[in-house]
N, C-alpha and C positions, 0 to 999 in steps of 0.2 A: 563523546558524542557518538551515537550509533549510525552505522551506514546501512541503509535499507535498499536492496536491489530488487527490481521487479522481474518476475519470472513468468513468461507467457506459457501457461500450462498447456501442453499438448501440441505446441508448435516447435518443430514440424511434426513431432510425435511425442507421445507421453514418455517413452523411454529416453528420448533426447532431452526432455525437460528434467528428468531424474539425474542424468549425467551433468546437465548444465548447473543444477543446484550444487552438485559436488564441486564443480569448478568455482562457483561463486564463493563457497565457504572456504575452500583452500586459499583463495586470493585475499580473504579477509572480511567478507561480508558478514555483518552481525545479525541482520534480520532479513528474511526473504518474504517479499510480498508476492503471493502466488494466487493466480486467478482461477476461477471457474469460467471458461469462455462462455460468453452470452450470445444468443441468437439475435439479440437486439441491444448492442452496446452503444446506446445513443449518446452517452457522455464521452465516449472515447474519440480520439483523433483517428484519422484515416489509417495511420500506421498500426496502432494497436488493434483497431477494429478489424482490419484485414487479417491480422494474425489470429484473432479469435475465430474469424470465419473459416480460415484454412484449417485450424485445429478441429473445429466441429465437422468439417468436411472429411477429415481423416478419421475422426472418432466422435460420435454423438452419444456415447454411452457414459453418463456421468459416474457410474460405478467404477469405471476404469480410471477416471480422473481422481476419484477418492482414493482408490488403491495406490495410485502413483504418489499422491501427497503423503499417504501413510508410510510408504516405502522411503520417501525422502526424509520424513521426520524420524523414523526408526533408525535410519542410518546416520543421522546427525542430531542426537538427542539434546545437545547443548545449544542448538540454534533455535532462535525464536522465529515464529512464522505469523504473518498477518494474511488473512484470507480476504480476497476481493470477490464479491458475488452480487450480481444484479438480482432484484426481486423476482423477475420472471424466471431466472435460472433456479432460484431457491424453490419457487413454487413447482417448477418442473421436476426437480429432485424430490420434492415433498418436504413441507416445512418440518414436520416431526423428524423425518429422516436426516435432514440437514442439521437440525439441532443436535441430534444424537451423534452425528459424525463429529461435530465441533467439540462437544463436551466429552465424548468418549476418548478423544485423542488430544485433549487439553490444548485445543487450538481455538481460543475464544476471542481473539482480537479480530474484528471484522470491519472491513470497509464495505458498507452496505449501500448499494445504489438502488433506490426504490422510488415509488410514486406515493410516498407518504401513507402507505397502508399501515395504519397504527396498530392493527391487530397482529400483523406479522412482526412488526418491530417490538411490540409489547411482549409477545410470547418469547421472542429470542432473549430479550433483556431479563425476563423473569427466569429464564433457564440458565442464566449466568454468562451469556454472550455479551461482550463489550463492544458497542457500536460506536465507531468513530464519527466525528463531526468535522465537516469541511468548512473552513472560514476563508472567504476571499480577501484579497489584500485590502480592499476598501472598507473592511471591517463592518460588514452588514450587521445591523443590530439584531435582527432575527436569528442569524447564524450564530452570533455570539451567545445569545440567550439559550439556544439549543445546546451549544457546547457546555455552558455552565450546568445545564440540567442533565447532560449526558453521563454515561458511565464509562465511556471509552476515551481513547487518546484524541487529541486535536490534530487534524490535518490542516496545517496553515499554509496558505499560498505564499511561496517564498518571494515572488516578484510580481509586480503588476504586469498584466499582459496587454491591457488596452488603456493605459494611463489611469487605471482605476485606483487613484490614491486619495485616501481620506486626509484632509489637511491636519486633522487632529492626531493622525498616526502616520507620519510621512515615511518612516523606515520600518523595516522588519523588526528591529529592536523595540521601537515604540509599540508595535502591535503585540509582540510577545509580552512585554512588560505590562501592558494593559490587561491581557488575559490572566496573567499570574496575579495581578492586583485584584482581580475579581474573585480570586480564590481557587482558580483552576490549578490543582496540584498534580494532575495527571500529565503524562508525557505530551509534549508539543513537538510533533514531527513536521518538518517543512519539505514541501515538494512543489513542483511546477516551476521550472526555471533553474533547476540545479543541474548544471552541465559541466562544471569545471571545478578545480581546486579552489579557485577564488570565490566561487559561489558557496562552496562548502564552508570556507573560512568566514564568509559573511554571515551565514546561518549560525555558525558556532558562536561568533562574537555577539550575535543577537540574543543568544540564550536558548537556542533550540536544543532539544534532547536527541534529535536525530534528523537525518535527511534522506528523502526518497530520491533515488537515481533511476531513471527509466530508460529512455531512448538512447542515451549515450552508451549504456552498456548493451542494450538489445542489438544495436546496430553493429556491434563487434562480435556477434555470435559466430560469424564465419572466420574469425581470426582469434582463436582462443588465447594464444600467448599474449596478444596485445590487449584483449579484454581483461585478462587476469592482471596484467601490469597496470591497467587503468584502475581496476578495483583496488589494488594494493596501494596505489598512489592516493586514491580518494580516502581509503581507510587511514593512511598515514596523516592526511590533512585533518581528519576527524580527531586524531589523537594528539596532534601538536598543540 
């Protein structure tokens, strides 16, 4: 099972993010989720949203963010990357330019946060970009249908956050088994609620292909040795 760690691109600086990616990989991270900070990160919690705001205060030139990502990728050619970008950010960069960046650098896995602008989404998919679909734990039928029709990985909510449990799918394993039974053979990565080795073990036993770890790692950025120990422990749990 793959370990996916979230990288706040540009926080506190782009150069710091480049170095942090190196620390992630050295510690055992398989996949890095790297964001383009958004000026309107409406789906993020306060912690991530504030990091995006501070990143854009330090640098609002998306060309430099692109250059930083390219530098990370060229230094770590065997590491996979997932991009996170809001629709407003993509349009600010320029849709054609964003698509060219993704395809030219073979970074086509995208977590796309948008307002259902079908033209933007359609053009990206036609260009070979694979857009993920998020499914909440209560297994919303519309979200499931979108995942079946999508070309990207499934981002499955690992734990209910507000007792949003569907009686037909009471556990994460029930959820994942159902999605696979519908013919989804793309990766199913679990996030939201993954904080500990026990959470990772739960996702692994449920049949997940990978787990997203966010704040648990981000909050250790001021203690690199401890952060690397935590990532190593999480990776070991993924492999056991």
